[in-house]
Backbone bond lengths (Angstrom), bond angles and torsions (degrees), N, CA, C in turn:
res aa  C-N    CA-C-N  psi(-1)  N-CA   C-N-CA  omega(-1)  CA-C   N-CA-C  phi
1 M - - - 1.467 - - 1.521 109.70 -
2 S 1.312 116.16 136.09 1.452 121.04 179.52 1.524 111.14 -69.14
3 T 1.342 115.12 143.38 1.463 120.79 174.17 1.520 110.59 -56.49
4 F 1.327 116.35 -32.21 1.460 120.25 -173.20 1.533 113.40 -73.63
5 T 1.334 117.06 -8.31 1.466 119.97 173.56 1.531 110.99 -92.69
6 T 1.327 116.89 0.94 1.461 122.08 177.72 1.526 109.96 -68.29
7 A 1.331 116.67 146.19 1.457 121.38 177.69 1.528 110.67 -69.21
8 V 1.326 116.02 144.54 1.469 120.36 -178.72 1.518 111.83 -60.93
9 A 1.324 117.28 -24.71 1.465 120.83 179.35 1.525 111.48 -58.67
10 E 1.328 116.82 -25.24 1.467 121.24 -179.29 1.530 111.83 -78.63
11 Y 1.319 117.80 -18.47 1.464 120.97 -176.08 1.532 113.02 -118.15
12 M 1.315 117.19 -9.81 1.460 119.81 -176.74 1.526 111.71 -69.65
13 N 1.329 114.91 159.41 1.462 121.74 174.48 1.523 109.49 -100.08
14 S 1.319 115.84 135.78 1.457 121.29 -178.83 1.530 108.43 -150.43
15 P 1.323 118.79 143.23 1.459 128.08 2.55 1.534 112.20 -75.22
16 V 1.309 115.80 162.44 1.465 122.29 -179.81 1.523 109.46 -84.53
17 I 1.309 116.27 134.04 1.468 120.94 177.10 1.524 107.91 -81.90
18 T 1.318 115.83 125.58 1.464 120.46 -173.78 1.524 112.01 -122.32
19 L 1.317 114.26 169.48 1.456 123.05 176.23 1.519 107.14 -140.08
20 N 1.331 117.27 134.08 1.459 120.00 177.76 1.525 110.34 -71.00
21 E 1.315 116.39 144.00 1.466 121.29 -176.53 1.521 113.68 -62.30
22 T 1.349 117.33 -17.83 1.465 120.31 -179.88 1.528 112.37 -87.02
23 E 1.327 117.42 -11.57 1.462 119.87 179.39 1.528 109.79 -73.92
24 S 1.324 115.06 159.67 1.461 119.93 -171.44 1.519 113.24 -84.30
25 V 1.327 114.51 163.34 1.466 121.38 174.72 1.524 109.96 -60.73
26 L 1.337 116.98 -38.85 1.459 120.50 179.05 1.526 111.27 -65.43
27 A 1.332 116.73 -36.52 1.462 120.46 176.82 1.530 110.37 -65.84
28 A 1.327 116.27 -36.64 1.472 120.75 177.01 1.517 110.48 -62.91
29 Q 1.344 117.00 -45.26 1.460 120.96 178.93 1.524 111.01 -61.91
30 E 1.322 117.28 -42.18 1.468 120.95 -179.93 1.529 110.63 -63.33
31 K 1.307 116.88 -40.59 1.470 120.83 -178.34 1.522 110.57 -70.26
32 L 1.322 117.40 -41.73 1.462 120.88 177.36 1.521 110.96 -61.59
33 A 1.345 116.37 -42.28 1.459 120.71 -178.82 1.526 111.16 -68.61
34 M 1.319 117.19 -42.61 1.459 121.49 -177.51 1.531 111.63 -64.60
35 L 1.340 115.70 -41.43 1.461 120.55 -176.86 1.519 112.94 -91.30
36 R 1.339 116.60 -9.83 1.472 123.09 -179.61 1.530 110.87 55.27
37 I 1.322 115.13 50.09 1.453 122.10 175.20 1.523 108.12 -119.98
38 S 1.330 116.47 164.76 1.471 119.50 -172.15 1.522 114.52 -99.44
39 A 1.335 118.05 -10.24 1.464 119.39 -178.70 1.522 110.44 -159.89
40 L 1.321 114.82 157.74 1.455 122.21 176.75 1.522 109.41 -127.09
41 A 1.315 115.60 138.96 1.459 119.80 171.67 1.530 107.51 -78.23
42 V 1.308 116.92 130.71 1.467 121.48 -179.81 1.528 108.17 -100.16
43 V 1.335 115.65 129.58 1.470 120.79 -175.71 1.519 110.95 -123.44
44 D 1.340 114.57 157.73 1.466 119.94 174.93 1.524 109.54 -87.33
45 R 1.311 117.07 -174.21 1.471 120.26 -175.18 1.519 112.59 -66.57
46 D 1.340 116.94 -18.12 1.459 120.78 177.62 1.529 112.43 -92.26
47 G 1.329 116.43 1.31 1.462 119.86 -179.74 1.514 114.06 85.03
48 G 1.335 117.07 9.01 1.453 120.61 179.73 1.524 111.74 -84.31
49 L 1.329 116.64 144.24 1.467 121.52 179.82 1.529 111.08 -67.45
50 V 1.325 116.04 128.89 1.463 120.05 176.57 1.526 112.12 -124.20
51 G 1.329 117.15 -8.91 1.460 119.00 -179.42 1.513 111.77 171.24
52 V 1.322 113.94 -172.19 1.463 122.32 179.94 1.517 108.24 -137.62
53 I 1.338 116.58 140.71 1.458 121.01 171.71 1.531 106.54 -121.70
54 S 1.309 116.54 124.64 1.462 121.20 -175.11 1.520 110.89 -124.51
55 R 1.324 115.57 168.36 1.460 119.80 174.75 1.524 110.50 -59.96
56 T 1.333 116.40 -36.33 1.463 119.93 178.13 1.519 110.39 -57.81
57 D 1.342 116.57 -44.12 1.467 121.11 178.63 1.525 110.57 -61.68
58 L 1.342 116.55 -45.42 1.461 120.28 -176.54 1.525 111.98 -65.87
59 V 1.336 117.25 -40.28 1.468 119.84 178.05 1.522 110.14 -64.37
60 R 1.329 116.53 -42.74 1.461 120.42 -179.57 1.529 110.59 -63.18
61 I 1.327 116.62 -46.64 1.470 121.16 -179.42 1.524 110.98 -64.53
62 G 1.343 115.50 -46.49 1.463 120.21 -178.04 1.510 112.90 -65.18
63 R 1.319 116.60 -37.59 1.464 120.95 178.47 1.521 110.44 -65.96
64 R 1.346 116.63 -44.71 1.458 120.09 -178.37 1.530 110.99 -63.10
65 R 1.328 117.25 -44.54 1.473 120.43 -179.06 1.524 111.45 -67.17
66 A 1.322 116.41 -38.44 1.466 119.43 179.68 1.525 111.09 -66.74
67 S 1.335 116.74 -40.37 1.462 120.55 -178.40 1.524 112.13 -70.74
68 Q 1.342 116.82 -23.29 1.459 120.77 179.32 1.522 112.19 -80.80
69 S 1.344 115.98 -16.24 1.462 120.16 -179.39 1.522 110.18 -73.62
70 S 1.325 116.70 138.25 1.465 120.73 178.95 1.528 111.42 -68.95
71 K 1.320 116.39 -27.15 1.463 121.63 177.33 1.527 107.50 -124.57
72 R 1.323 114.85 96.59 1.462 119.64 -176.13 1.531 109.50 -79.05
73 R 1.353 115.77 90.02 1.465 120.77 -177.28 1.522 111.91 -86.58
74 H 1.323 116.45 -25.77 1.459 120.62 -176.88 1.527 110.53 -121.49
75 A 1.315 114.73 153.02 1.458 119.75 -179.50 1.527 111.73 -63.17
76 L 1.335 115.70 -39.85 1.461 121.52 177.88 1.519 108.96 -135.74
77 A 1.319 116.75 150.96 1.461 121.37 178.42 1.526 108.94 -129.01
78 L 1.322 116.50 105.12 1.466 120.74 -179.06 1.521 110.29 -92.24
79 P 1.325 118.06 133.86 1.467 121.05 -179.98 1.532 111.15 -78.33
80 N 1.300 116.41 145.23 1.465 120.94 177.09 1.530 108.75 -92.91
81 V 1.346 115.29 70.34 1.461 121.81 -178.50 1.530 108.59 -128.61
82 P 1.344 118.46 161.54 1.469 120.08 177.51 1.529 111.23 -61.38
83 V 1.314 116.58 143.92 1.466 120.54 -177.20 1.525 111.81 -63.18
84 R 1.320 118.14 -23.35 1.469 119.27 -179.20 1.524 111.63 -62.10
85 Q 1.348 116.91 -18.80 1.460 120.35 178.82 1.527 113.11 -80.65
86 V 1.329 117.07 -15.96 1.469 119.13 -173.41 1.525 114.07 -129.54
87 I 1.323 118.18 -3.33 1.463 120.08 -175.02 1.522 112.50 -67.13
88 T 1.336 113.18 158.08 1.461 120.30 168.39 1.527 105.77 -77.20
89 P 1.344 118.78 110.90 1.465 120.32 -170.99 1.521 114.97 -73.20
90 S 1.312 118.03 -20.06 1.461 119.51 -179.83 1.523 109.37 -89.74
91 V 1.322 116.65 131.08 1.456 122.18 179.10 1.519 107.99 -118.34
92 E 1.321 116.71 126.01 1.458 121.11 179.02 1.524 109.05 -83.66
93 I 1.336 115.72 112.75 1.462 122.11 -175.66 1.524 109.75 -117.37
94 V 1.328 116.06 137.10 1.461 121.77 175.78 1.519 108.96 -131.62
95 A 1.315 115.53 163.03 1.464 121.28 175.80 1.519 109.43 -80.31
96 G 1.321 116.26 155.74 1.457 120.61 179.59 1.508 113.60 -63.13
97 S 1.342 116.96 -20.79 1.463 121.38 -179.05 1.531 113.01 -84.14
98 T 1.330 117.51 -7.35 1.465 121.49 178.36 1.526 109.55 -59.61
99 T 1.317 117.56 137.73 1.463 119.66 -179.93 1.524 111.02 -77.35
100 L 1.326 115.34 159.05 1.462 119.90 177.10 1.525 110.95 -60.12
101 A 1.333 117.05 -38.71 1.467 120.73 179.30 1.530 110.83 -62.11
102 E 1.333 116.48 -43.42 1.469 120.14 179.19 1.523 110.48 -65.97
103 A 1.328 116.48 -39.86 1.462 120.91 178.65 1.524 110.57 -64.47
104 A 1.326 116.75 -42.57 1.466 120.84 179.50 1.524 111.13 -62.43
105 K 1.327 116.46 -40.51 1.463 120.15 178.20 1.528 110.64 -61.66
106 R 1.317 116.12 -41.30 1.460 119.79 -179.39 1.531 110.70 -67.75
107 M 1.315 116.44 -40.92 1.461 120.02 178.41 1.519 111.59 -61.39
108 T 1.327 116.38 -47.02 1.463 119.66 -177.44 1.524 111.56 -70.35
109 R 1.336 116.62 -35.06 1.465 119.94 179.07 1.532 110.90 -66.59
110 Q 1.340 116.48 -40.54 1.464 121.15 -179.02 1.532 112.58 -90.98
111 H 1.335 115.80 -7.10 1.461 123.13 -175.22 1.529 110.61 52.14
112 I 1.334 114.89 56.04 1.462 121.80 177.09 1.521 108.55 -123.78
113 H 1.315 115.79 156.14 1.463 120.48 -173.43 1.527 113.54 -103.04
114 R 1.334 116.76 2.25 1.467 118.27 179.86 1.526 110.39 -157.78
115 L 1.322 114.54 152.08 1.459 122.53 173.13 1.518 108.12 -127.00
116 Y 1.311 116.05 145.59 1.460 120.12 176.99 1.517 109.81 -102.05
117 I 1.305 115.05 142.57 1.455 121.68 -179.90 1.519 107.28 -104.19
118 S 1.327 116.36 123.41 1.458 121.13 -177.13 1.525 110.23 -159.94
119 S 1.328 115.25 150.69 1.460 120.29 175.33 1.525 111.50 -120.03
120 D 1.344 116.90 -10.24 1.469 119.87 -177.17 1.528 112.42 -143.84
121 R 1.346 116.65 30.40 1.464 124.00 -178.81 1.525 112.98 77.52
122 R 1.337 118.51 -15.30 1.462 120.03 176.30 1.523 108.67 -88.91
123 P 1.322 117.61 129.08 1.464 120.03 -176.21 1.524 113.12 -67.24
124 E 1.326 115.60 123.25 1.468 121.20 179.15 1.525 111.06 -100.01
125 G 1.322 116.80 -24.33 1.462 121.16 -179.75 1.509 109.85 -170.75
126 V 1.329 115.46 170.26 1.456 120.88 177.11 1.528 108.26 -138.48
127 L 1.322 115.79 138.06 1.460 122.85 178.21 1.521 107.84 -116.61
128 S 1.330 116.52 124.31 1.469 120.61 -178.67 1.515 111.13 -116.14
129 T 1.325 115.72 172.41 1.465 119.52 177.34 1.524 110.54 -63.10
130 K 1.319 118.04 -26.60 1.467 120.43 177.02 1.523 110.80 -65.81
131 D 1.322 116.76 -36.21 1.465 120.62 176.11 1.524 110.54 -67.21
132 L 1.322 116.50 -35.16 1.468 120.17 176.92 1.528 111.08 -67.88
133 M 1.327 116.87 -31.36 1.462 120.00 175.26 1.525 110.06 -61.97
134 Q 1.332 116.50 -39.50 1.465 119.40 178.03 1.526 110.77 -65.20
135 A 1.322 116.91 -35.42 1.468 120.24 177.26 1.527 110.84 -64.62
136 V 1.333 117.06 -36.55 1.469 120.98 176.78 1.528 109.88 -63.79
137 V 1.334 116.63 -38.90 1.463 121.11 176.44 1.527 110.14 -63.93
138 D 1.324 116.55 -47.67 1.465 120.88 -177.70 1.526 111.96 -63.17
139 E 1.333 116.43 -33.95 1.464 121.06 179.12 1.537 111.29 -80.97
140 R 1.326 116.59 -13.01 1.468 123.32 -178.78 1.534 110.66 52.73
141 V 1.315 115.03 54.49 1.467 121.32 179.53 1.519 109.27 -68.04
142 S 1.330 116.67 123.02 1.464 121.41 -174.34 1.527 114.30 -94.46
143 L 1.318 117.97 -1.72 1.469 121.36 178.69 1.523 109.33 -55.33
144 P 1.326 119.40 132.54 1.474 120.39 -179.03 1.527 112.19 -67.86
145 V 1.312 115.90 150.74 1.463 119.77 -178.33 1.523 111.71 -62.30
146 S 1.325 117.53 -21.71 1.465 120.13 177.61 1.518 111.74 -60.80
147 E 1.348 116.77 -23.92 1.463 121.23 179.00 1.532 112.42 -83.25
148 L 1.329 116.75 -8.55 1.467 120.70 -176.53 1.520 112.69 -112.51
149 M 1.321 117.11 -24.10 1.465 121.18 -167.16 1.524 113.41 -66.98
150 N 1.331 113.43 155.11 1.459 122.42 175.83 1.522 109.43 -123.85
151 K 1.314 115.56 172.58 1.465 121.11 -179.49 1.527 110.51 -65.09
152 V 1.323 115.80 139.31 1.459 122.35 178.70 1.530 109.91 -77.38
153 V 1.330 116.47 132.33 1.469 121.64 171.36 1.520 106.04 -103.02
154 S 1.317 117.01 120.34 1.461 120.14 -171.33 1.528 112.66 -127.13
155 V 1.313 113.59 169.45 1.462 122.58 175.44 1.529 106.01 -143.89
156 R 1.320 117.81 148.63 1.461 120.68 179.21 1.522 110.42 -79.10
157 A 1.324 115.65 148.50 1.465 120.73 -177.48 1.524 112.43 -58.40
158 A 1.334 116.83 -32.55 1.467 120.77 -177.22 1.531 112.91 -87.64
159 D 1.333 117.91 -4.75 1.464 119.89 -179.51 1.523 110.94 -65.10
160 P 1.335 117.24 149.09 1.465 120.72 178.66 1.535 111.60 -65.24
161 L 1.307 115.23 152.33 1.456 122.26 177.89 1.525 110.95 -55.28
162 S 1.329 117.44 -39.44 1.464 121.50 -178.88 1.522 111.50 -62.09
163 V 1.334 117.26 -38.46 1.465 121.18 178.48 1.519 110.09 -65.66
164 A 1.326 116.40 -43.17 1.465 120.73 -179.73 1.522 111.18 -63.58
165 I 1.321 117.24 -43.05 1.461 120.51 -179.57 1.523 110.80 -66.92
166 D 1.327 117.13 -41.76 1.462 120.47 177.48 1.528 110.68 -60.29
167 R 1.320 116.11 -44.09 1.468 119.83 -179.48 1.523 110.83 -66.80
168 L 1.330 116.53 -37.98 1.459 121.92 178.10 1.527 110.31 -59.92
169 A 1.316 116.40 -44.29 1.456 120.85 -178.83 1.530 112.18 -72.56
170 Q 1.317 116.62 -43.54 1.466 120.83 -176.87 1.519 112.16 -68.57
171 A 1.330 116.65 -35.33 1.462 120.24 -177.94 1.523 112.21 -81.18
172 E 1.344 116.53 -8.79 1.462 122.03 -177.70 1.527 110.96 53.76
173 Q 1.348 113.54 44.29 1.455 121.30 178.72 1.520 109.20 -111.55
174 A 1.335 116.01 148.26 1.461 119.92 176.13 1.516 111.45 -80.65
175 G 1.350 116.72 -14.69 1.450 119.65 179.96 1.515 112.14 -160.01
176 L 1.330 116.15 149.11 1.453 123.29 176.20 1.522 109.23 -112.18
177 V 1.314 116.53 149.11 1.455 121.33 173.54 1.523 107.67 -89.16
178 V 1.324 116.34 127.93 1.461 121.52 178.74 1.521 108.08 -94.44
179 V 1.333 116.11 124.56 1.466 120.24 -175.41 1.522 111.42 -117.81
180 E 1.314 113.91 151.39 1.465 122.10 174.53 1.519 106.43 -141.44
181 D 1.321 116.27 123.72 1.467 120.83 -174.39 1.532 110.86 54.10
182 E 1.338 114.61 41.10 1.475 122.93 175.64 1.531 114.06 68.98
183 W 1.332 118.21 9.56 1.458 119.72 179.27 1.536 109.14 -118.79
184 P 1.350 118.30 139.07 1.465 120.14 -178.81 1.526 112.62 -67.45
185 V 1.326 115.68 128.82 1.467 120.87 178.80 1.523 112.09 -118.42
186 G 1.329 116.82 -2.55 1.455 120.00 179.44 1.508 111.50 177.39
187 V 1.330 114.29 -178.20 1.467 122.14 178.03 1.521 107.94 -132.00
188 F 1.323 115.93 136.10 1.465 121.73 176.42 1.517 107.29 -114.65
189 T 1.330 115.94 113.42 1.456 121.84 -173.68 1.525 112.34 -108.46
190 Q 1.326 114.97 173.30 1.466 120.01 174.45 1.525 110.68 -59.32
191 E 1.325 116.03 -37.60 1.463 120.66 177.80 1.529 110.29 -60.29
192 D 1.322 117.08 -43.09 1.466 121.35 179.03 1.529 110.83 -65.96
193 A 1.335 116.19 -40.67 1.470 120.57 179.71 1.526 111.04 -60.93
194 L 1.323 116.47 -43.27 1.461 120.35 -179.06 1.532 111.48 -70.07
195 A 1.337 116.10 -36.00 1.464 119.83 177.74 1.526 110.90 -65.70
196 A 1.335 116.43 -28.25 1.468 121.61 -177.50 1.525 112.46 -99.02
197 R 1.313 117.08 15.85 1.464 119.79 -169.78 1.534 113.67 -61.99
198 E 1.326 118.59 -27.10 1.466 120.06 -179.11 1.525 112.57 -95.68
199 A 1.322 116.57 3.85 1.465 120.52 179.02 1.528 110.47 -76.94
200 P 1.332 117.30 155.09 1.470 119.62 175.67 1.528 110.16 -61.05
201 P 1.307 118.48 135.02 1.471 121.01 -176.26 1.519 114.60 -64.62
202 E 1.336 117.22 -17.17 1.468 119.37 -179.06 1.533 113.11 -87.62
203 E 1.319 117.99 -4.15 1.469 121.08 179.01 1.529 110.54 -63.49
204 P 1.344 118.27 142.28 1.477 120.52 179.05 1.527 111.18 -62.95
205 V 1.306 116.30 141.27 1.454 120.84 -176.54 1.522 112.52 -64.98
206 D 1.340 117.64 -26.60 1.464 118.20 -177.90 1.526 112.93 -69.47
207 H 1.345 117.64 -9.22 1.455 120.82 174.00 1.525 111.37 -74.81
208 F 1.322 116.23 -15.02 1.463 119.99 -173.02 1.529 113.60 -124.03
209 M 1.308 117.06 -6.63 1.469 120.62 -178.15 1.522 111.52 -72.51
210 Q 1.326 115.59 166.30 1.454 122.45 171.20 1.536 107.17 -96.22
211 P 1.339 118.29 116.22 1.466 119.87 -177.55 1.524 112.11 -80.86
212 R 1.309 114.57 49.29 1.463 120.38 -179.66 1.518 108.30 -131.64
213 V 1.305 115.55 113.11 1.460 120.95 -177.98 1.521 108.75 -124.93
214 I 1.318 116.50 129.99 1.462 120.44 177.63 1.522 107.69 -99.58
215 C 1.318 115.86 113.90 1.469 121.65 178.80 1.522 109.52 -110.97
216 V 1.318 116.52 130.35 1.466 121.44 178.91 1.520 108.59 -129.75
217 P 1.332 117.26 151.81 1.472 119.22 177.71 1.524 111.51 -67.46
218 V 1.310 116.19 149.09 1.465 121.06 -176.52 1.529 112.46 -61.61
219 A 1.338 116.74 -22.43 1.463 120.35 -177.89 1.535 112.65 -89.95
220 L 1.327 117.54 -2.88 1.464 120.34 -177.60 1.526 110.54 -64.04
221 P 1.340 117.92 136.67 1.472 120.09 177.05 1.532 111.35 -60.13
222 A 1.306 115.73 145.78 1.464 121.54 -176.66 1.524 112.04 -55.95
223 F 1.331 117.61 -39.36 1.463 118.76 -176.04 1.527 110.97 -68.23
224 R 1.341 117.92 -31.51 1.456 120.61 176.70 1.535 110.77 -68.32
225 A 1.320 116.14 -40.69 1.468 120.22 177.72 1.527 110.19 -63.59
226 A 1.334 116.64 -42.22 1.464 120.50 178.28 1.525 110.70 -63.67
227 E 1.319 116.93 -39.90 1.466 121.28 177.42 1.527 111.24 -57.57
228 Q 1.326 115.58 -46.62 1.456 119.82 -177.73 1.523 111.42 -66.55
229 A 1.330 116.88 -40.18 1.458 120.50 178.78 1.528 110.96 -63.18
230 I 1.327 117.03 -45.08 1.463 121.22 -179.61 1.521 110.59 -63.10
231 A 1.335 116.90 -44.17 1.468 120.96 -179.06 1.523 111.59 -61.89
232 A 1.345 116.57 -31.60 1.467 121.53 -179.14 1.527 112.37 -92.80
233 H 1.334 116.27 6.28 1.479 121.63 -177.87 1.533 110.88 55.29
234 S 1.322 114.48 43.28 1.462 120.85 -179.79 1.525 109.61 -121.84
235 R 1.325 115.96 158.72 1.464 121.31 177.43 1.524 111.78 -110.03
236 R 1.345 116.79 11.27 1.459 118.48 -177.15 1.518 111.08 -152.68
237 V 1.334 115.25 149.99 1.463 121.75 173.15 1.526 107.82 -134.27
238 L 1.328 116.04 151.82 1.454 121.08 176.30 1.523 109.19 -97.02
239 A 1.319 115.99 136.23 1.465 121.73 177.23 1.517 108.22 -96.43
240 V 1.328 116.88 122.91 1.454 120.67 -176.90 1.524 110.63 -122.71
241 D 1.308 114.38 152.91 1.462 122.31 177.24 1.518 106.57 -130.05
242 G 1.335 116.61 101.19 1.458 119.79 -173.34 1.514 110.08 68.11
243 S 1.310 117.19 -119.99 1.469 121.75 -179.85 1.526 112.06 -102.37
244 A 1.319 116.96 10.33 1.470 120.52 -177.28 1.529 111.32 -112.40
245 V 1.330 115.49 137.03 1.462 120.74 174.90 1.524 108.03 -85.19
246 R 1.325 116.33 123.47 1.454 120.60 -176.43 1.529 113.81 -100.65
247 G 1.327 117.46 -23.91 1.460 118.88 -178.07 1.515 111.36 178.76
248 I 1.321 115.38 -176.89 1.454 122.51 179.91 1.521 108.78 -132.56
249 V 1.316 116.27 143.44 1.463 122.08 176.85 1.522 107.58 -121.23
250 S 1.325 116.48 121.23 1.466 122.27 -177.30 1.522 110.30 -113.40
251 G 1.325 114.71 176.90 1.457 119.78 177.42 1.517 112.58 -57.15
252 M 1.330 117.23 -36.70 1.460 120.49 179.09 1.523 111.53 -66.61
253 D 1.319 117.26 -32.21 1.467 120.36 177.17 1.527 111.08 -68.07
254 F 1.333 117.11 -36.61 1.460 120.01 174.96 1.526 110.42 -66.93
255 A 1.345 116.25 -35.18 1.470 120.04 175.86 1.533 110.39 -62.97
256 R 1.331 116.78 -42.05 1.460 120.86 178.97 1.522 110.91 -62.87
257 L 1.327 115.76 -37.54 1.459 120.43 177.51 1.531 110.55 -59.24
258 I 1.309 116.86 -46.25 1.458 121.08 -179.70 1.536 110.43 -67.41
259 A 1.336 115.97 -40.67 1.462 120.09 -177.21 1.528 111.53 -61.72
260 R 1.319 116.60 -38.90 1.469 118.78 -176.61 1.526 113.12 -89.24
261 S 1.328 116.80 -1.64 1.467 120.08 -178.46 1.512 112.01 -82.98
262 S 1.323 116.88 -14.12 1.477 119.04 -176.53 1.527 111.16 -102.00
């Protein structure tokens, strides 16, 4: 039996980390940063799911507010308002018996990075693209990463922080590859953007990037690439051919692999 026919309950994370809808956007950012997670389930006073607040939401909100300011002193400007005013109100919920393949199809169709597992509006678990990467490892998928990779979205190491954040938001990517002399020297993620939100927007992006890049050969089996990403606590790897970067493989690409395998 294929790993991808396994129920999501076997791969989900539980308990789910939540945030009350009355808590502030700044409190959401602090909790995301402290726990190093990419999203929080937002609940009402009864513990029922009412939405999601993610790093993607915070970068988008902070970028818009900063760009509207006549004097852009900070890279991002987060409002001190309750999260219920800014959350993504739709929550993708599945039953625990849903298969990984079905979950992957839903993620790729909706272009979302997580699904919540619930039977009564209260979150019982969460399944993310990182969990799907582990399923690819368990299934030992031998398809080469060249069959999964997508075009790299990059920024130069000397580019201003504001340019990197704008590109991050416009490209709808969780991370950018930072290049110097056409070679990757780091990654600038949504997490990095939020950590640098009070920095001057003209500061070079390489002051805030993570100088950790996972490069794998284009012929490497998908499960090996997923193994390396998981071990490095990363959601992406770069596919290289000799001295040239050919593409990037992210958690969503592993989800697409599972979705089309059934």
